[in-house]
DRENPA-3360 file (N, C-alpha, C; in nm, 2 decimals, always signed):
BEGIN
1 = MKKLAFFT = +0.08/-0.13/+0.00/+0.00/+0.00/+0.00/+0.09/+0.13/+0.00 ~ +0.20/+0.12/+0.08/+0.29/+0.24/+0.08/+0.35/+0.27/-0.06 ~ +0.38/+0.15/-0.12/+0.45/+0.16/-0.25/+0.35/+0.23/-0.34 ~ +0.21/+0.20/-0.35/+0.13/+0.26/-0.43/+0.11/+0.39/-0.41 ~ +0.10/+0.44/-0.28/+0.10/+0.58/-0.24/+0.21/+0.66/-0.28 ~ +0.33/+0.60/-0.27/+0.46/+0.67/-0.30/+0.46/+0.68/-0.46 ~ +0.42/+0.58/-0.52/+0.41/+0.59/-0.68/+0.32/+0.71/-0.72 ~ +0.20/+0.70/-0.67/+0.10/+0.80/-0.69/+0.16/+0.95/-0.66;
9 = LISAMTVS = +0.23/+0.96/-0.56/+0.29/+1.10/-0.52/+0.40/+1.13/-0.62 ~ +0.48/+1.04/-0.65/+0.59/+1.06/-0.75/+0.53/+1.10/-0.88 ~ +0.43/+1.03/-0.92/+0.36/+1.05/-1.06/+0.29/+1.19/-1.06 ~ +0.24/+1.23/-0.95/+0.18/+1.37/-0.94/+0.29/+1.48/-0.95 ~ +0.39/+1.45/-0.88/+0.50/+1.54/-0.88/+0.56/+1.56/-1.01 ~ +0.58/+1.45/-1.09/+0.62/+1.45/-1.22/+0.55/+1.51/-1.31 ~ +0.42/+1.50/-1.30/+0.32/+1.57/-1.39/+0.34/+1.73/-1.37 ~ +0.33/+1.76/-1.23/+0.35/+1.90/-1.19/+0.48/+1.96/-1.25;
17 = LFGFEKAQ = +0.58/+1.90/-1.22/+0.72/+1.95/-1.25/+0.75/+1.97/-1.39 ~ +0.69/+1.88/-1.48/+0.71/+1.89/-1.62/+0.61/+1.94/-1.70 ~ +0.50/+1.99/-1.64/+0.39/+2.06/-1.71/+0.30/+1.97/-1.79 ~ +0.29/+1.84/-1.76/+0.21/+1.76/-1.84/+0.07/+1.79/-1.81 ~ +0.03/+1.86/-1.71/-0.11/+1.89/-1.68/-0.16/+1.98/-1.79 ~ -0.08/+2.04/-1.87/-0.13/+2.13/-1.98/-0.22/+2.04/-2.08 ~ -0.18/+1.92/-2.09/-0.26/+1.82/-2.17/-0.39/+1.78/-2.13 ~ -0.42/+1.82/-2.00/-0.55/+1.79/-1.93/-0.65/+1.89/-1.97;
25 = AAEGHKVQ = -0.77/+1.86/-1.95/-0.88/+1.95/-1.99/-0.89/+2.06/-1.89 ~ -0.90/+2.17/-1.92/-0.92/+2.28/-1.82/-1.06/+2.29/-1.77 ~ -1.16/+2.25/-1.85/-1.30/+2.27/-1.81/-1.37/+2.18/-1.90 ~ -1.50/+2.17/-1.86/-1.60/+2.09/-1.96/-1.69/+2.18/-2.01 ~ -1.77/+2.14/-2.11/-1.87/+2.21/-2.18/-1.98/+2.11/-2.22 ~ -2.10/+2.13/-2.17/-2.22/+2.06/-2.20/-2.28/+2.12/-2.32 ~ -2.29/+2.05/-2.42/-2.34/+2.09/-2.55/-2.49/+2.12/-2.54 ~ -2.52/+2.24/-2.59/-2.66/+2.29/-2.58/-2.72/+2.30/-2.74;
33 = HGDTLWLI = -2.84/+2.30/-2.74/-2.90/+2.33/-2.88/-2.84/+2.44/-2.95 ~ -2.80/+2.42/-3.08/-2.75/+2.53/-3.16/-2.60/+2.54/-3.14 ~ -2.53/+2.46/-3.04/-2.38/+2.47/-3.05/-2.32/+2.40/-3.16 ~ -2.21/+2.46/-3.19/-2.12/+2.40/-3.30/-1.97/+2.40/-3.23 ~ -1.89/+2.31/-3.29/-1.75/+2.32/-3.24/-1.68/+2.45/-3.27 ~ -1.73/+2.52/-3.38/-1.67/+2.65/-3.40/-1.71/+2.75/-3.29 ~ -1.84/+2.75/-3.25/-1.90/+2.85/-3.15/-1.83/+2.81/-3.01 ~ -1.82/+2.68/-2.98/-1.76/+2.64/-2.85/-1.61/+2.69/-2.85;
41 = GKKHGVSV = -1.53/+2.66/-2.96/-1.39/+2.70/-2.97/-1.38/+2.85/-2.95 ~ -1.47/+2.93/-3.01/-1.47/+3.08/-3.01/-1.50/+3.12/-2.86 ~ -1.61/+3.06/-2.81/-1.64/+3.10/-2.67/-1.52/+3.08/-2.57 ~ -1.45/+2.96/-2.58/-1.35/+2.93/-2.50/-1.21/+2.98/-2.54 ~ -1.20/+3.03/-2.66/-1.07/+3.08/-2.72/-0.98/+2.96/-2.74 ~ -1.02/+2.84/-2.79/-0.94/+2.72/-2.82/-0.97/+2.68/-2.96 ~ -0.86/+2.61/-3.01/-0.88/+2.56/-3.14/-0.98/+2.45/-3.16 ~ -1.06/+2.46/-3.27/-1.16/+2.37/-3.30/-1.09/+2.22/-3.31;
49 = KDIESLNH = -0.97/+2.23/-3.38/-0.90/+2.10/-3.40/-0.85/+2.04/-3.27 ~ -0.82/+2.13/-3.17/-0.76/+2.07/-3.03/-0.89/+2.01/-2.96 ~ -1.01/+2.08/-2.98/-1.14/+2.02/-2.91/-1.17/+1.88/-2.98 ~ -1.16/+1.88/-3.11/-1.18/+1.74/-3.17/-1.08/+1.64/-3.13 ~ -0.96/+1.68/-3.13/-0.85/+1.59/-3.08/-0.87/+1.53/-2.95 ~ -0.89/+1.63/-2.85/-0.91/+1.59/-2.71/-1.03/+1.49/-2.69 ~ -1.13/+1.52/-2.77/-1.27/+1.45/-2.75/-1.27/+1.34/-2.85 ~ -1.17/+1.31/-2.92/-1.17/+1.19/-3.02/-1.29/+1.20/-3.12;
57 = KSGHLLYV = -1.30/+1.31/-3.17/-1.40/+1.34/-3.27/-1.34/+1.34/-3.41 ~ -1.40/+1.28/-3.50/-1.34/+1.28/-3.64/-1.43/+1.37/-3.74 ~ -1.53/+1.43/-3.67/-1.63/+1.52/-3.75/-1.68/+1.63/-3.65 ~ -1.77/+1.69/-3.71/-1.84/+1.80/-3.64/-1.97/+1.77/-3.57 ~ -2.01/+1.65/-3.57/-2.13/+1.60/-3.51/-2.14/+1.61/-3.36 ~ -2.23/+1.68/-3.31/-2.24/+1.70/-3.17/-2.39/+1.65/-3.12 ~ -2.40/+1.62/-3.00/-2.53/+1.57/-2.95/-2.56/+1.66/-2.82 ~ -2.69/+1.71/-2.82/-2.73/+1.80/-2.71/-2.71/+1.71/-2.59;
65 = GEELQIPQ = -2.65/+1.77/-2.48/-2.62/+1.71/-2.36/-2.49/+1.65/-2.35 ~ -2.42/+1.62/-2.46/-2.29/+1.57/-2.46/-2.19/+1.66/-2.39 ~ -2.12/+1.59/-2.31/-2.00/+1.66/-2.23/-1.87/+1.66/-2.31 ~ -1.82/+1.78/-2.34/-1.69/+1.79/-2.41/-1.59/+1.84/-2.32 ~ -1.47/+1.79/-2.33/-1.36/+1.85/-2.25/-1.30/+1.96/-2.33 ~ -1.28/+2.06/-2.26/-1.21/+2.18/-2.34/-1.06/+2.20/-2.30 ~ -0.98/+2.18/-2.40/-0.83/+2.19/-2.37/-0.80/+2.33/-2.31 ~ -0.69/+2.33/-2.24/-0.64/+2.46/-2.18/-0.60/+2.55/-2.30;
73 = SISDKEKD = -0.63/+2.67/-2.29/-0.60/+2.77/-2.40/-0.47/+2.85/-2.35 ~ -0.44/+2.96/-2.41/-0.33/+3.04/-2.37/-0.38/+3.12/-2.24 ~ -0.29/+3.17/-2.16/-0.32/+3.24/-2.04/-0.39/+3.37/-2.08 ~ -0.46/+3.42/-1.98/-0.54/+3.54/-1.98/-0.43/+3.66/-2.02 ~ -0.32/+3.65/-1.96/-0.22/+3.75/-1.99/-0.18/+3.75/-2.12 ~ -0.16/+3.63/-2.19/-0.12/+3.63/-2.34/-0.24/+3.67/-2.43 ~ -0.37/+3.62/-2.39/-0.48/+3.68/-2.46/-0.48/+3.83/-2.46 ~ -0.46/+3.89/-2.35/-0.47/+4.04/-2.35/-0.34/+4.09/-2.43;
81 = LLARIVHA = -0.23/+4.05/-2.42/-0.13/+4.10/-2.51/-0.15/+4.07/-2.65 ~ -0.20/+3.97/-2.69/-0.25/+3.95/-2.82/-0.35/+4.03/-2.87 ~ -0.45/+4.07/-2.79/-0.55/+4.16/-2.82/-0.51/+4.30/-2.83 ~ -0.40/+4.34/-2.75/-0.34/+4.47/-2.76/-0.26/+4.49/-2.89 ~ -0.19/+4.39/-2.94/-0.12/+4.40/-3.06/-0.21/+4.41/-3.18 ~ -0.32/+4.33/-3.16/-0.42/+4.35/-3.28/-0.48/+4.48/-3.28 ~ -0.52/+4.53/-3.16/-0.57/+4.66/-3.15/-0.48/+4.77/-3.21 ~ -0.35/+4.76/-3.17/-0.25/+4.86/-3.22/-0.23/+4.84/-3.37;
89 = EAKGEPYA = -0.21/+4.73/-3.42/-0.17/+4.71/-3.55/-0.30/+4.72/-3.65 ~ -0.43/+4.69/-3.61/-0.54/+4.69/-3.70/-0.65/+4.79/-3.66 ~ -0.61/+4.88/-3.59/-0.71/+4.99/-3.56/-0.75/+5.05/-3.69 ~ -0.89/+5.05/-3.70/-0.95/+5.11/-3.83/-0.98/+5.00/-3.93 ~ -0.92/+4.88/-3.91/-0.94/+4.77/-4.02/-1.07/+4.70/-3.99 ~ -1.10/+4.62/-4.10/-1.23/+4.54/-4.07/-1.20/+4.43/-3.97 ~ -1.32/+4.38/-3.92/-1.30/+4.27/-3.82/-1.22/+4.15/-3.87 ~ -1.24/+4.12/-3.99/-1.17/+4.00/-4.05/-1.01/+4.03/-4.05;
97 = GKVAVATV = -0.97/+4.15/-4.08/-0.84/+4.19/-4.07/-0.78/+4.19/-3.93 ~ -0.85/+4.20/-3.83/-0.81/+4.19/-3.69/-0.80/+4.05/-3.65 ~ -0.88/+3.97/-3.71/-0.88/+3.82/-3.68/-0.73/+3.77/-3.76 ~ -0.72/+3.82/-3.88/-0.60/+3.78/-3.95/-0.47/+3.82/-3.89 ~ -0.48/+3.94/-3.82/-0.35/+3.98/-3.76/-0.32/+3.90/-3.64 ~ -0.42/+3.85/-3.56/-0.40/+3.77/-3.46/-0.36/+3.63/-3.50 ~ -0.40/+3.59/-3.62/-0.37/+3.45/-3.67/-0.23/+3.47/-3.72 ~ -0.17/+3.57/-3.77/-0.04/+3.57/-3.79/+0.05/+3.55/-3.67;
105 = VLNRVEDE = +0.02/+3.61/-3.57/+0.10/+3.60/-3.44/+0.09/+3.44/-3.40 ~ -0.03/+3.38/-3.40/-0.04/+3.24/-3.38/+0.04/+3.15/-3.47 ~ +0.03/+3.19/-3.60/+0.11/+3.12/-3.70/+0.26/+3.13/-3.67 ~ +0.31/+3.23/-3.62/+0.45/+3.25/-3.59/+0.48/+3.17/-3.48 ~ +0.40/+3.15/-3.38/+0.43/+3.06/-3.27/+0.45/+2.92/-3.31 ~ +0.38/+2.88/-3.40/+0.39/+2.74/-3.45/+0.49/+2.73/-3.56 ~ +0.55/+2.83/-3.62/+0.65/+2.82/-3.72/+0.79/+2.82/-3.66 ~ +0.87/+2.72/-3.71/+1.00/+2.71/-3.64/+1.10/+2.82/-3.67;
113 = RFPDSITD = +1.06/+2.91/-3.76/+1.15/+3.03/-3.78/+1.13/+3.14/-3.68 ~ +1.02/+3.13/-3.59/+1.00/+3.23/-3.50/+1.00/+3.18/-3.34 ~ +0.99/+3.26/-3.25/+0.99/+3.21/-3.12/+0.86/+3.12/-3.10 ~ +0.87/+3.06/-2.97/+0.76/+2.96/-2.94/+0.66/+3.00/-2.85 ~ +0.64/+3.14/-2.82/+0.53/+3.18/-2.74/+0.48/+3.32/-2.79 ~ +0.35/+3.34/-2.76/+0.30/+3.48/-2.81/+0.37/+3.59/-2.77 ~ +0.40/+3.59/-2.64/+0.50/+3.70/-2.58/+0.61/+3.72/-2.65 ~ +0.70/+3.60/-2.68/+0.82/+3.62/-2.75/+0.81/+3.66/-2.88;
121 = VIYQKVSG = +0.71/+3.62/-2.95/+0.68/+3.66/-3.10/+0.64/+3.81/-3.10 ~ +0.57/+3.86/-3.02/+0.53/+4.01/-3.01/+0.65/+4.08/-2.98 ~ +0.74/+4.04/-2.88/+0.85/+4.12/-2.85/+0.98/+4.09/-2.92 ~ +0.97/+4.01/-3.02/+1.09/+3.98/-3.10/+1.16/+4.09/-3.17 ~ +1.29/+4.08/-3.15/+1.38/+4.19/-3.23/+1.44/+4.12/-3.34 ~ +1.44/+4.18/-3.44/+1.51/+4.13/-3.56/+1.62/+4.25/-3.61 ~ +1.74/+4.22/-3.59/+1.85/+4.31/-3.62/+1.84/+4.43/-3.54 ~ +1.79/+4.41/-3.41/+1.78/+4.53/-3.31/+1.65/+4.60/-3.32;
129 = IYAFSPVE = +1.56/+4.56/-3.42/+1.43/+4.63/-3.43/+1.32/+4.54/-3.41 ~ +1.22/+4.60/-3.32/+1.10/+4.52/-3.30/+1.03/+4.47/-3.42 ~ +0.98/+4.34/-3.43/+0.91/+4.30/-3.54/+0.78/+4.37/-3.56 ~ +0.71/+4.42/-3.45/+0.59/+4.48/-3.46/+0.60/+4.63/-3.41 ~ +0.59/+4.73/-3.50/+0.60/+4.86/-3.47/+0.53/+4.92/-3.34 ~ +0.42/+4.86/-3.31/+0.35/+4.91/-3.19/+0.43/+4.89/-3.06 ~ +0.52/+4.78/-3.06/+0.61/+4.76/-2.95/+0.71/+4.87/-2.94 ~ +0.76/+4.92/-3.05/+0.87/+5.01/-3.06/+0.81/+5.16/-3.01;
137 = NGAINEPA = +0.68/+5.19/-3.06/+0.63/+5.31/-3.04/+0.53/+5.33/-2.91 ~ +0.52/+5.21/-2.85/+0.44/+5.21/-2.72/+0.30/+5.19/-2.73 ~ +0.25/+5.19/-2.86/+0.10/+5.16/-2.88/+0.05/+5.03/-2.82 ~ +0.15/+4.93/-2.81/+0.11/+4.79/-2.75/+0.05/+4.81/-2.60 ~ +0.08/+4.92/-2.54/+0.04/+4.95/-2.40/-0.09/+5.00/-2.38 ~ -0.16/+5.03/-2.50/-0.29/+5.08/-2.50/-0.39/+4.96/-2.47 ~ -0.49/+4.96/-2.40/-0.59/+4.86/-2.38/-0.66/+4.82/-2.50 ~ -0.69/+4.70/-2.52/-0.75/+4.65/-2.64/-0.90/+4.69/-2.64;
145 = DEESKEAV = -0.97/+4.71/-2.75/-1.10/+4.73/-2.75/-1.18/+4.59/-2.76 ~ -1.31/+4.58/-2.74/-1.38/+4.46/-2.74/-1.37/+4.39/-2.87 ~ -1.38/+4.45/-2.99/-1.36/+4.39/-3.12/-1.23/+4.32/-3.13 ~ -1.12/+4.38/-3.08/-0.99/+4.32/-3.08/-0.99/+4.19/-2.99 ~ -1.05/+4.19/-2.88/-1.06/+4.07/-2.79/-1.13/+3.96/-2.85 ~ -1.25/+4.00/-2.93/-1.34/+3.91/-2.99/-1.26/+3.85/-3.11 ~ -1.18/+3.92/-3.18/-1.10/+3.87/-3.28/-1.00/+3.77/-3.24 ~ -0.94/+3.79/-3.12/-0.85/+3.70/-3.06/-0.91/+3.56/-3.04;
153 = QEALAYQG = -1.02/+3.57/-2.98/-1.11/+3.45/-2.94/-1.13/+3.37/-3.08 ~ -1.18/+3.44/-3.19/-1.20/+3.38/-3.32/-1.07/+3.32/-3.37 ~ -0.95/+3.40/-3.36/-0.83/+3.35/-3.42/-0.79/+3.22/-3.36 ~ -0.81/+3.21/-3.22/-0.77/+3.09/-3.15/-0.85/+2.97/-3.19 ~ -0.98/+3.00/-3.21/-1.08/+2.89/-3.25/-1.02/+2.84/-3.40 ~ -0.99/+2.93/-3.48/-0.95/+2.91/-3.61/-0.81/+2.85/-3.63 ~ -0.73/+2.86/-3.52/-0.60/+2.81/-3.53/-0.58/+2.67/-3.60 ~ -0.48/+2.67/-3.69/-0.45/+2.55/-3.76/-0.54/+2.53/-3.89;
161 = MDNEAVYF = -0.63/+2.62/-3.92/-0.72/+2.59/-4.04/-0.70/+2.71/-4.14 ~ -0.58/+2.79/-4.15/-0.58/+2.90/-4.23/-0.48/+2.88/-4.33 ~ -0.44/+3.00/-4.39/-0.35/+3.01/-4.51/-0.21/+3.02/-4.48 ~ -0.16/+3.01/-4.35/-0.03/+3.00/-4.31/+0.05/+3.13/-4.32 ~ -0.03/+3.24/-4.33/+0.04/+3.37/-4.32/+0.11/+3.40/-4.19 ~ +0.25/+3.45/-4.21/+0.33/+3.48/-4.11/+0.37/+3.62/-4.11 ~ +0.33/+3.70/-4.21/+0.37/+3.84/-4.22/+0.24/+3.92/-4.27 ~ +0.24/+4.04/-4.24/+0.14/+4.14/-4.29/+0.20/+4.27/-4.30;
169 = YNPVTAES = +0.16/+4.35/-4.40/+0.20/+4.49/-4.41/+0.10/+4.57/-4.49 ~ +0.11/+4.70/-4.48/+0.03/+4.80/-4.55/+0.13/+4.83/-4.67 ~ +0.08/+4.79/-4.80/+0.16/+4.82/-4.92/+0.19/+4.97/-4.94 ~ +0.09/+5.05/-4.89/+0.11/+5.19/-4.91/+0.23/+5.25/-4.82 ~ +0.24/+5.20/-4.71/+0.35/+5.25/-4.62/+0.47/+5.17/-4.60 ~ +0.46/+5.04/-4.65/+0.59/+4.95/-4.63/+0.70/+5.00/-4.71 ~ +0.81/+5.01/-4.64/+0.94/+5.05/-4.71/+1.03/+4.94/-4.74 ~ +1.01/+4.82/-4.70/+1.09/+4.71/-4.71/+1.06/+4.64/-4.85;
177 = DWIRSREI = +1.16/+4.62/-4.95/+1.15/+4.55/-5.06/+1.14/+4.40/-5.02 ~ +1.21/+4.35/-4.92/+1.20/+4.22/-4.88/+1.06/+4.17/-4.85 ~ +0.97/+4.25/-4.77/+0.84/+4.20/-4.73/+0.76/+4.19/-4.86 ~ +0.79/+4.28/-4.95/+0.71/+4.28/-5.07/+0.73/+4.16/-5.16 ~ +0.85/+4.09/-5.13/+0.89/+3.96/-5.21/+0.82/+3.84/-5.16 ~ +0.75/+3.86/-5.04/+0.68/+3.73/-4.98/+0.55/+3.69/-5.06 ~ +0.52/+3.57/-5.06/+0.41/+3.52/-5.13/+0.27/+3.57/-5.06 ~ +0.19/+3.65/-5.13/+0.07/+3.70/-5.08/-0.03/+3.60/-5.07;
185 = TLTIGDHV = -0.10/+3.59/-4.96/-0.21/+3.50/-4.94/-0.35/+3.55/-4.94 ~ -0.35/+3.68/-4.90/-0.49/+3.74/-4.86/-0.46/+3.89/-4.86 ~ -0.56/+3.97/-4.89/-0.56/+4.11/-4.87/-0.69/+4.14/-4.79 ~ -0.68/+4.20/-4.69/-0.80/+4.25/-4.61/-0.78/+4.40/-4.57 ~ -0.87/+4.49/-4.62/-0.87/+4.62/-4.58/-0.73/+4.68/-4.64 ~ -0.65/+4.75/-4.55/-0.54/+4.80/-4.59/-0.40/+4.72/-4.58 ~ -0.44/+4.59/-4.52/-0.32/+4.50/-4.49/-0.31/+4.38/-4.61 ~ -0.19/+4.36/-4.64/-0.16/+4.24/-4.72/-0.10/+4.13/-4.63;
193 = FAK = -0.15/+4.00/-4.64/-0.09/+3.90/-4.57/-0.02/+3.80/-4.65 ~ +0.09/+3.75/-4.59/+0.19/+3.68/-4.68/+0.26/+3.57/-4.60 ~ +0.31/+3.47/-4.68/+0.40/+3.36/-4.62/+0.54/+3.39/-4.62;
% end
């Protein structure tokens, strides 16, 4: 009996020390009439693909009353930072453009050419210059509006289902020939999105 208790304690400490608890569900969601994986993902700010994977779903079929496990999402601090960069970069842009800006940051986190966290991507310096001008000019410190927060939730739900853009720029104001050489995937409002 002591060996079992000791093993259980060691297992719990291992999970705690190495962060394996992140693979566990943060909360549950009871499916209501009208729910879709998309709406659930957007509500909780988690990828539809991650919800499908955690719940062993191969399609979008849901049953009213079904209990879904919701994977842990990014921290509230990172959601706020992401919303603030969206607000600063896409002020005056259509809602879809705000979602696309958030998606670029998330795509960079997943791309091996960029840092591995939202915070590190947003504060990345390339040749001594911040990758995002609002970090340099301080606009990142302004609170995000509700539309930018909503755009972040949508981008998180959409994660892994997009066009893989990792850059965006305004072709009217962009001074870099290099950025203009990237393959364009989408244009929304005043922004061009590229791989």
